[in-house]
C-alpha positions, 0 to 999 in steps of 0.5 A: 757768079758776079765778083764784087769789085774791090773797094777804092781806097787811097792806096789802089785808086792810082798805082804809078810812081808819079801818082805817089811822088806828085800826090796831094793826098795827105794820107800818101804823104804820111806814108812817104814820110813813114818810109824816110823816117823809118830809114833814118831811125835804122840809120841812127840805130846803126850809129847807136849800135856802134857806140854801145860796141865801143863802150862794151870795153873801157880801152877804146879799142874798136874805133878811134876817138875822132871816129867815136865823135863822128858816130855820136854826132851822126846818131844825134843828128839822125834821130833828133832832126830826122826821127824824133821831131817828124815821127808823130806830127809828119807821119800820124799827124798827116795821115790822121789829123784830117780824118779826125777833123772830118776833112777831105785833106789838109788846108794846103795840100800842095804845101804838104807835098812841098814840105815832104820834098824839103824834108827829103832834100835836107836829109839827103844833105845830111846823108851826103855829109855822113858818107863824105867823112861825117861830122864830129861837133856833136848834134848841138854844134857848140861853138867855137869848135864848130865855127873855127876848129872842126875840119869835118862837114859841119856846114853840109850838116848844118845845111841839111838841118837848116833846110829840114827846118822849113819842112817843120815850119810849113807843116805846123802852119798847115796843121794850124790852118787845118784845125782852125778852118776845116773841122766838121759841123759840130766839132767844136774846140772842146769836142776835139780829140786830144790828139788834135789839141796836141798837134795844135800845140806842137804846130805853135812850137814849130812855127815860133821856134824853128826860125830860131834854129835856122838863124843860129845855123846861118849865123854859124855859117857867116862866122865860119866862112866870113869870120865875123865875130858872133860866137868866137871869142878870138873874133870878139864873139861870145860862145854862150850866145850860141848856146842861148840861141840854139837852146831857145829852139832846141828845148821847145823842140823837145816838146815838138817830140813829145807832145804829139805822142802824148796826144796819141797816148790819150787816144789809146788810153781812152779807147782801151779803158773804154772811158772818157779821158779824165779831166778832158779840158785840163789835158787839152789846156796842158798841151798848150801850157807845155808849149808856152812853158817850153819857151821859158826854160832854155837856159837850164842847159847853161847852168854851168856856162857862166850865167848869173846865179839869179838867172839860174834861179829863175830858170830852175824855178821855171823848169820845175813849173813845166813839170806841172802840165806834164804831170797833169797829163800823167795823173789824168791818164792814170785816173782814166785807167782807174776802174775802166774796162781795160782791154789789153791789146797791143796799143794799150801795152805800148801806152802802159810802157810809155807811162812807166818810162815817161814817169822816170824821165820826168822825175829825173828831169827834176834832178837836172833842174836843181842847181846844186845837183846839175853841177855834179851831173851835167855832161855826164850819162845821167843826162844821157839816160834822162834824155833818152827816157823822155825821148825814146821811152816817151816819144818813141814808145808813144809813136809805136802806141799810136802807129799800132793804134792806127795801123788798121786804118792806115793799111786795112790789115791787122798785125799779130797782136801776140808778136806786137805785145812781145815786141813791146815787152822786149823793147821795155826790158831792153830800154830799161837795161840800156839806159837804167845803168846810165843813171848810176854811171852818170851819178858816179861821174862818167862823162858822156862823149868819152870813148875811153873810160876807167875800168870800174865803170865797165860792168855797168856799160856792158849791161847797157850794151847788152840792153841795146842789143835786146832793144835792137831785137825788139825794133827789128821785130816790129818791122817784121810783123808790121810788113808781114801784116801787109801780106798776111794780115787779116782784114781789119774792118772799119773800126776794129777797136770799137773807138770813138772818133771820125777817123773810125767812121770811114772805111779802112783803108780810107777813100781818096777823099776820106768820107763819102759824105760830110760827117756831122758831130753830135757828141763829145769826144770819147763817149764810150759810156753810151756805146757799152760795147763788150770787148774781150 
């Protein structure tokens, strides 16, 4: 009997290490980003575990104050610059975006590979800074401490962040040109999947915002080495100027972190509600609105830094305004689910968990936007909890929803749906137990970045540390069943979710050049009502 030859895929058409390290295939580059970002995620998680172990007791008896400062700094640097910012755009964006457009690759494949190498080089500089003594300034590098007082590896870490920024800029440029120039025939702007709209808005922020952080880090280096008075008041500089420059990038960077997961959530909710997204154009334009508004709210980080009360009033109002497009998305997702044929597969469980956590994160952001309340809760654990509800409860949950949704397309294998649901529930419970008590701690006045605290705060801190342990179990479980699926998973088929979208019209895993023939689009996005496929 003649045995059929295995299908050619992007995974098996070349096998050498060089074929991966020199690849221009966007799908392989997405996989390489996945490996680096996953390593950074567990590295940042290790620092987070040490922080929570230290805070389980009020005495500060596990590590010294200096070591604790380094731990929360390196946790922040690893998670913000090497996990949250690249996770969805660099991994899922690289892999999925050309497939959703019906394109063979991104517009500039060589530039895409260069972006990955720049990212890795920046990460290696940061790793070197971590293993040769660490850095203790906080991930925000506030001056004049970072420019004059700190004797840790400030500039080595700053150099890593500086280099990595160019990867972000080039990726954003590549994606924007790809979306403009490489859409399949018939794929008009208002037929695009909402994930593409989200990636487009993110690319806008990456291109316009990232140069600002590069200039800020460069100015910090000039002051630190040449003693020019830019930020240091002793030299005639202004430390508040650093905060303005840093947050002019870093608040829009929050939207680099959250917009692409929002796009992934739109795909998942539409697919597993078997409905078109309610108010498609509103959700699409809300992504652009978030990107634009994101550049107008940076000074809400400076409410207690001495800016004028009139400036603070304007930025408080703008911060409330940026909640509107986020609310549009949230309400429209809920409306999409209303009376939908909900299919509770693992990606949908992750998406529902995202909705709950992102809602809490967004609503607590309104407290920090209020001038009177912010004076009380600024630099307390309330802000830590709010930030993590948005970034971990939002961005990471959205990332896992997207990863579970597209995993069968990426690998051609199905993971265990039961274990994926269990992991989602464990992560949801662990997350709430970790960061829920921190809202109360912050309201009661416990400042962040302290490794010693009054005994009356211990119960809430123990709850938080216990939650972190549960959270760690959930994340490790995800790694186990996803890796296991590569060896033991069932064949996924080309479209296991019966989803719309061009990525589901090609084989799983995809061909090296994605499609056998040029796809042509003849219907709007999310036309589930025409398909009427029964799902169970």
